[in-house]
C-alpha positions as CSV (number, residue, x, y, z in Angstrom):
1,X,-38.2,6.6,31.1
2,X,-37.8,8.1,34.5
3,X,-39.0,11.6,35.4
4,X,-36.7,14.4,36.7
5,X,-38.2,17.1,39.0
6,X,-36.1,20.2,39.4
7,X,-36.1,22.3,42.6
8,X,-36.1,25.8,41.1
9,X,-35.3,28.7,43.3
10,X,-36.6,31.4,40.8
11,X,-38.6,31.8,37.6
12,X,-35.3,31.8,35.7
13,X,-34.4,28.4,37.3
14,X,-37.8,27.1,36.4
15,X,-37.3,28.1,32.7
16,X,-33.8,26.5,32.7
17,X,-35.3,23.3,34.0
18,X,-37.9,23.3,31.2
19,X,-35.2,24.1,28.6
20,X,-33.1,21.2,29.9
21,X,-36.0,18.7,29.6
22,X,-37.2,18.3,33.2
23,X,-40.6,16.7,33.6
24,X,-41.7,18.9,36.5
25,X,-40.7,21.9,38.5
26,X,-40.9,22.4,42.2
27,X,-40.8,26.2,42.7
28,X,-39.4,27.6,45.9
29,X,-37.4,30.5,47.3
30,X,-34.3,30.4,49.6
31,X,-33.1,27.0,48.4
32,X,-30.0,27.3,50.6
33,X,-32.3,27.2,53.6
34,X,-34.1,24.2,52.4
35,X,-36.7,26.2,50.5
36,X,-39.7,28.4,51.4
37,X,-42.8,29.5,49.6
38,X,-42.0,31.7,46.6
39,X,-43.5,35.2,46.0
40,X,-46.7,35.9,44.2
41,X,-44.8,37.5,41.3
42,X,-42.5,34.6,40.9
43,X,-45.4,32.2,40.9
44,X,-47.3,34.2,38.3
45,X,-44.2,34.5,36.0
46,X,-43.4,30.8,36.3
47,X,-47.0,29.7,35.7
48,X,-47.3,31.9,32.6
49,X,-44.0,30.6,31.2
50,X,-44.0,26.9,31.9
51,X,-45.6,24.2,29.8
52,X,-44.4,21.4,32.1
53,X,-46.2,20.7,35.5
54,X,-45.6,23.3,38.2
55,X,-45.6,22.2,41.9
56,X,-45.0,24.9,44.6
57,X,-43.3,24.4,47.9
58,X,-45.6,25.5,50.8
59,X,-43.3,26.2,53.7
60,X,-43.7,29.5,55.6
61,X,-40.2,29.6,57.1
62,X,-37.0,27.7,57.4
63,X,-36.3,25.6,60.4
64,X,-38.3,22.7,61.8
65,X,-41.7,21.4,60.5
66,X,-43.7,21.9,63.7
67,X,-46.1,24.7,62.9
68,X,-48.2,27.0,65.0
69,X,-51.9,27.7,64.2
70,X,-51.2,31.0,62.4
71,X,-48.5,29.3,60.3
72,X,-50.9,26.6,59.2
73,X,-53.5,29.2,58.3
74,X,-50.9,31.0,56.1
75,X,-50.0,27.7,54.4
76,X,-53.7,27.0,53.7
77,X,-54.0,30.5,52.1
78,X,-50.9,29.8,50.0
79,X,-52.3,26.5,48.8
80,X,-55.6,28.1,47.8
81,X,-53.6,30.9,46.0
82,X,-51.7,28.2,44.0
83,X,-55.1,26.7,43.0
84,X,-56.3,30.1,41.8
85,X,-53.2,30.6,39.7
86,X,-53.6,27.2,38.1
87,X,-50.6,25.4,39.6
88,X,-50.5,21.7,39.1
89,X,-49.6,20.7,42.6
90,X,-48.1,21.7,46.0
91,X,-45.4,20.3,48.2
92,X,-46.2,20.3,51.9
93,X,-45.5,18.6,55.2
94,X,-45.9,19.1,59.0
95,X,-44.8,17.2,62.0
96,X,-45.7,16.9,65.7
97,X,-43.2,17.8,68.4
98,X,-42.6,14.0,68.7
99,X,-41.6,13.8,65.0
100,X,-44.7,12.1,63.8
101,X,-46.8,13.3,60.8
102,X,-49.2,16.0,61.9
103,X,-52.2,14.3,60.4
104,X,-54.7,17.0,61.4
105,X,-52.7,19.7,59.6
106,X,-52.0,17.5,56.6
107,X,-55.6,16.6,56.2
108,X,-56.4,20.3,56.0
109,X,-53.6,20.8,53.4
110,X,-55.0,18.0,51.3
111,X,-58.5,19.3,51.5
112,X,-57.4,22.8,50.4
113,X,-55.4,21.2,47.6
114,X,-58.2,19.2,46.0
115,X,-57.8,19.1,42.3
116,X,-54.0,19.4,42.6
117,X,-51.2,16.9,43.1
118,X,-49.7,16.8,46.6
119,X,-46.2,15.8,47.6
120,X,-45.0,15.3,51.2
121,X,-41.6,16.9,51.4
122,X,-38.4,16.0,53.3
123,X,-39.9,16.4,56.7
124,X,-40.3,12.7,56.1
125,X,-36.6,12.3,56.7
126,X,-37.0,13.4,60.3
127,X,-39.7,10.9,61.4
128,X,-38.7,8.0,63.7
129,X,-40.0,5.2,61.5
130,X,-40.1,5.8,57.8
131,X,-41.9,2.5,57.0
132,X,-44.8,3.3,59.3
133,X,-44.9,6.9,58.2
134,X,-45.1,5.8,54.5
135,X,-48.3,3.9,55.3
136,X,-49.7,7.0,57.1
137,X,-49.0,9.1,54.0
138,X,-50.7,6.5,51.8
139,X,-53.7,6.5,54.0
140,X,-53.9,10.3,54.1
141,X,-53.9,10.4,50.3
142,X,-50.5,11.9,49.3
143,X,-49.4,11.0,45.8
144,X,-45.7,11.3,46.4
145,X,-43.0,11.6,49.1
146,X,-39.6,13.3,48.6
147,X,-36.9,11.7,50.7
148,X,-33.2,10.9,50.9
149,X,-33.9,7.8,53.0
150,X,-33.2,9.8,56.1
151,X,-29.5,10.3,55.1
152,X,-27.5,13.3,54.1
153,X,-27.8,12.3,50.5
154,X,-30.0,10.0,48.4
155,X,-26.9,8.0,47.5
156,X,-26.1,7.4,51.2
157,X,-29.7,6.4,51.7
158,X,-30.1,4.2,48.6
159,X,-30.6,1.0,50.6
160,X,-33.5,2.4,52.6
161,X,-34.9,4.1,49.5
162,X,-35.0,0.8,47.7
163,X,-37.0,-0.7,50.7
164,X,-39.4,2.2,50.6
165,X,-40.0,1.9,46.9
166,X,-40.7,-1.8,47.4
167,X,-43.0,-1.2,50.3
168,X,-44.9,1.5,48.4
169,X,-45.8,-1.0,45.7
170,X,-47.0,1.8,43.4
171,X,-49.5,3.1,46.0
172,X,-47.4,6.2,46.4
173,X,-44.4,7.6,44.5
174,X,-41.1,7.5,46.4
175,X,-39.0,10.2,44.9
176,X,-35.3,10.3,45.9
177,X,-33.7,13.7,46.4
178,X,-30.6,15.3,47.9
179,X,-27.2,15.2,46.3
180,X,-28.4,13.8,43.0
181,X,-26.0,14.6,40.1
182,X,-25.5,13.4,36.5
183,X,-22.8,11.1,37.6
184,X,-24.9,9.2,40.2
185,X,-28.5,9.3,39.1
186,X,-28.5,6.3,36.8
187,X,-26.9,4.0,39.5
188,X,-29.4,5.4,42.0
189,X,-32.2,4.5,39.7
190,X,-30.9,1.0,39.3
191,X,-30.4,0.4,43.0
192,X,-33.6,1.9,44.2
193,X,-36.1,1.1,41.5
194,X,-37.4,4.6,41.7
195,X,-39.0,6.3,38.6
196,X,-39.0,9.9,39.7
197,X,-36.0,11.9,41.0
198,X,-35.5,15.4,42.5
199,X,-32.5,17.6,41.9
200,X,-31.7,21.3,41.9
201,X,-29.1,21.1,39.1
202,X,-27.8,24.5,40.4
203,X,-24.6,26.5,39.7
204,X,-23.4,29.8,40.9
205,X,-23.5,32.5,38.2
206,X,-20.8,35.3,38.0
207,X,-22.0,38.6,39.4
208,X,-23.8,40.9,37.0
209,X,-22.3,43.9,38.7
210,X,-19.8,45.8,36.6
211,X,-18.5,47.6,39.7
212,X,-16.9,45.0,41.9
213,X,-15.4,46.6,44.9
214,X,-14.3,44.7,48.0
215,X,-17.5,43.1,49.3
216,X,-17.3,42.7,53.1
217,X,-21.1,42.4,53.3
218,X,-21.2,39.4,51.0
219,X,-24.0,41.0,49.0
220,X,-22.4,41.3,45.5
221,X,-22.0,37.7,44.5
222,X,-23.8,36.2,41.5
223,X,-27.1,34.3,42.0
224,X,-27.5,30.5,42.2
225,X,-29.6,29.2,39.4
226,X,-30.6,25.8,37.9
227,X,-28.5,25.1,34.9
228,X,-30.1,23.8,31.7
229,X,-27.1,21.8,30.6
230,X,-27.0,20.0,34.0
231,X,-30.7,19.3,33.8
232,X,-30.1,18.0,30.3
233,X,-27.3,15.7,31.5
234,X,-29.5,14.4,34.4
235,X,-32.4,13.7,32.0
236,X,-30.1,11.9,29.5
237,X,-28.7,9.7,32.3
238,X,-32.1,8.2,33.1
239,X,-33.6,8.1,29.6
C-alpha cells in the first residue's frame, strides 16, 4: 500500500488529513505561495493532536531558494524548535545562485535535524540536472525528495518521475507532488512506480462571517483547508 502525505496549511487541515487516512502530514503556512514555516502555536496544536507522523516545512519566505546567512540561521533555529516539540521530520532545501544544491547549507540543516527525517522539497524542480542532483541528495543523506519531475504537475512530469524512481533504487524516496487528485493518483503510481505521494487535498470553505457586505478588500472569503473526504478518496485510490 502506498503512502499519502498531505500538505496541511493549518492545524485544522492536519486533523482533516489524519481523519481521512493520510500516512503523514507536511505542515506549513501560506500554501498559496508554495508554503512557509508555520507558527509556533500551529506547530504545538498539530503536534498535540496528531498520531500520524508530522513533518514541518522549513522555509523562511516565499520566492526563490537562495538564502542569505541570516535566513539560514533562522531556518536552523526553526529546525531545532521542531526537534524540541517532538516533530518527526522537517522539509528543507536551498540552492546556489547557479541553481545547484547549496550543499553547505543543507549539511547544516541535516546536522540540526539529527534524529528526525529530512525531505528535500521542490527546490529540486529548479535544478539544471535532476539525475545528478538526486545523487547529491543521496550522498548528503536526505531520505526523501518531493518533486513534480520539473514540470507544472506530477502528471506532466510522470516520465521523468519514473526515471528518477528507477535511478533512486530505494536509496532515497522519490515522492511525486503537484496536481495530484483522486482521479489521477492511481495511474501516476502505475506509471512512476512511486510508493509515496504528496497532495494538499484542499477546498475553499464558505465564509464563516454572518455579515457579508461587498468585499472590495478581498478579506472576507472562507479559508482553504484540506478536505477529509478528498484525502480519503486519494488513500482509497492507492490502497
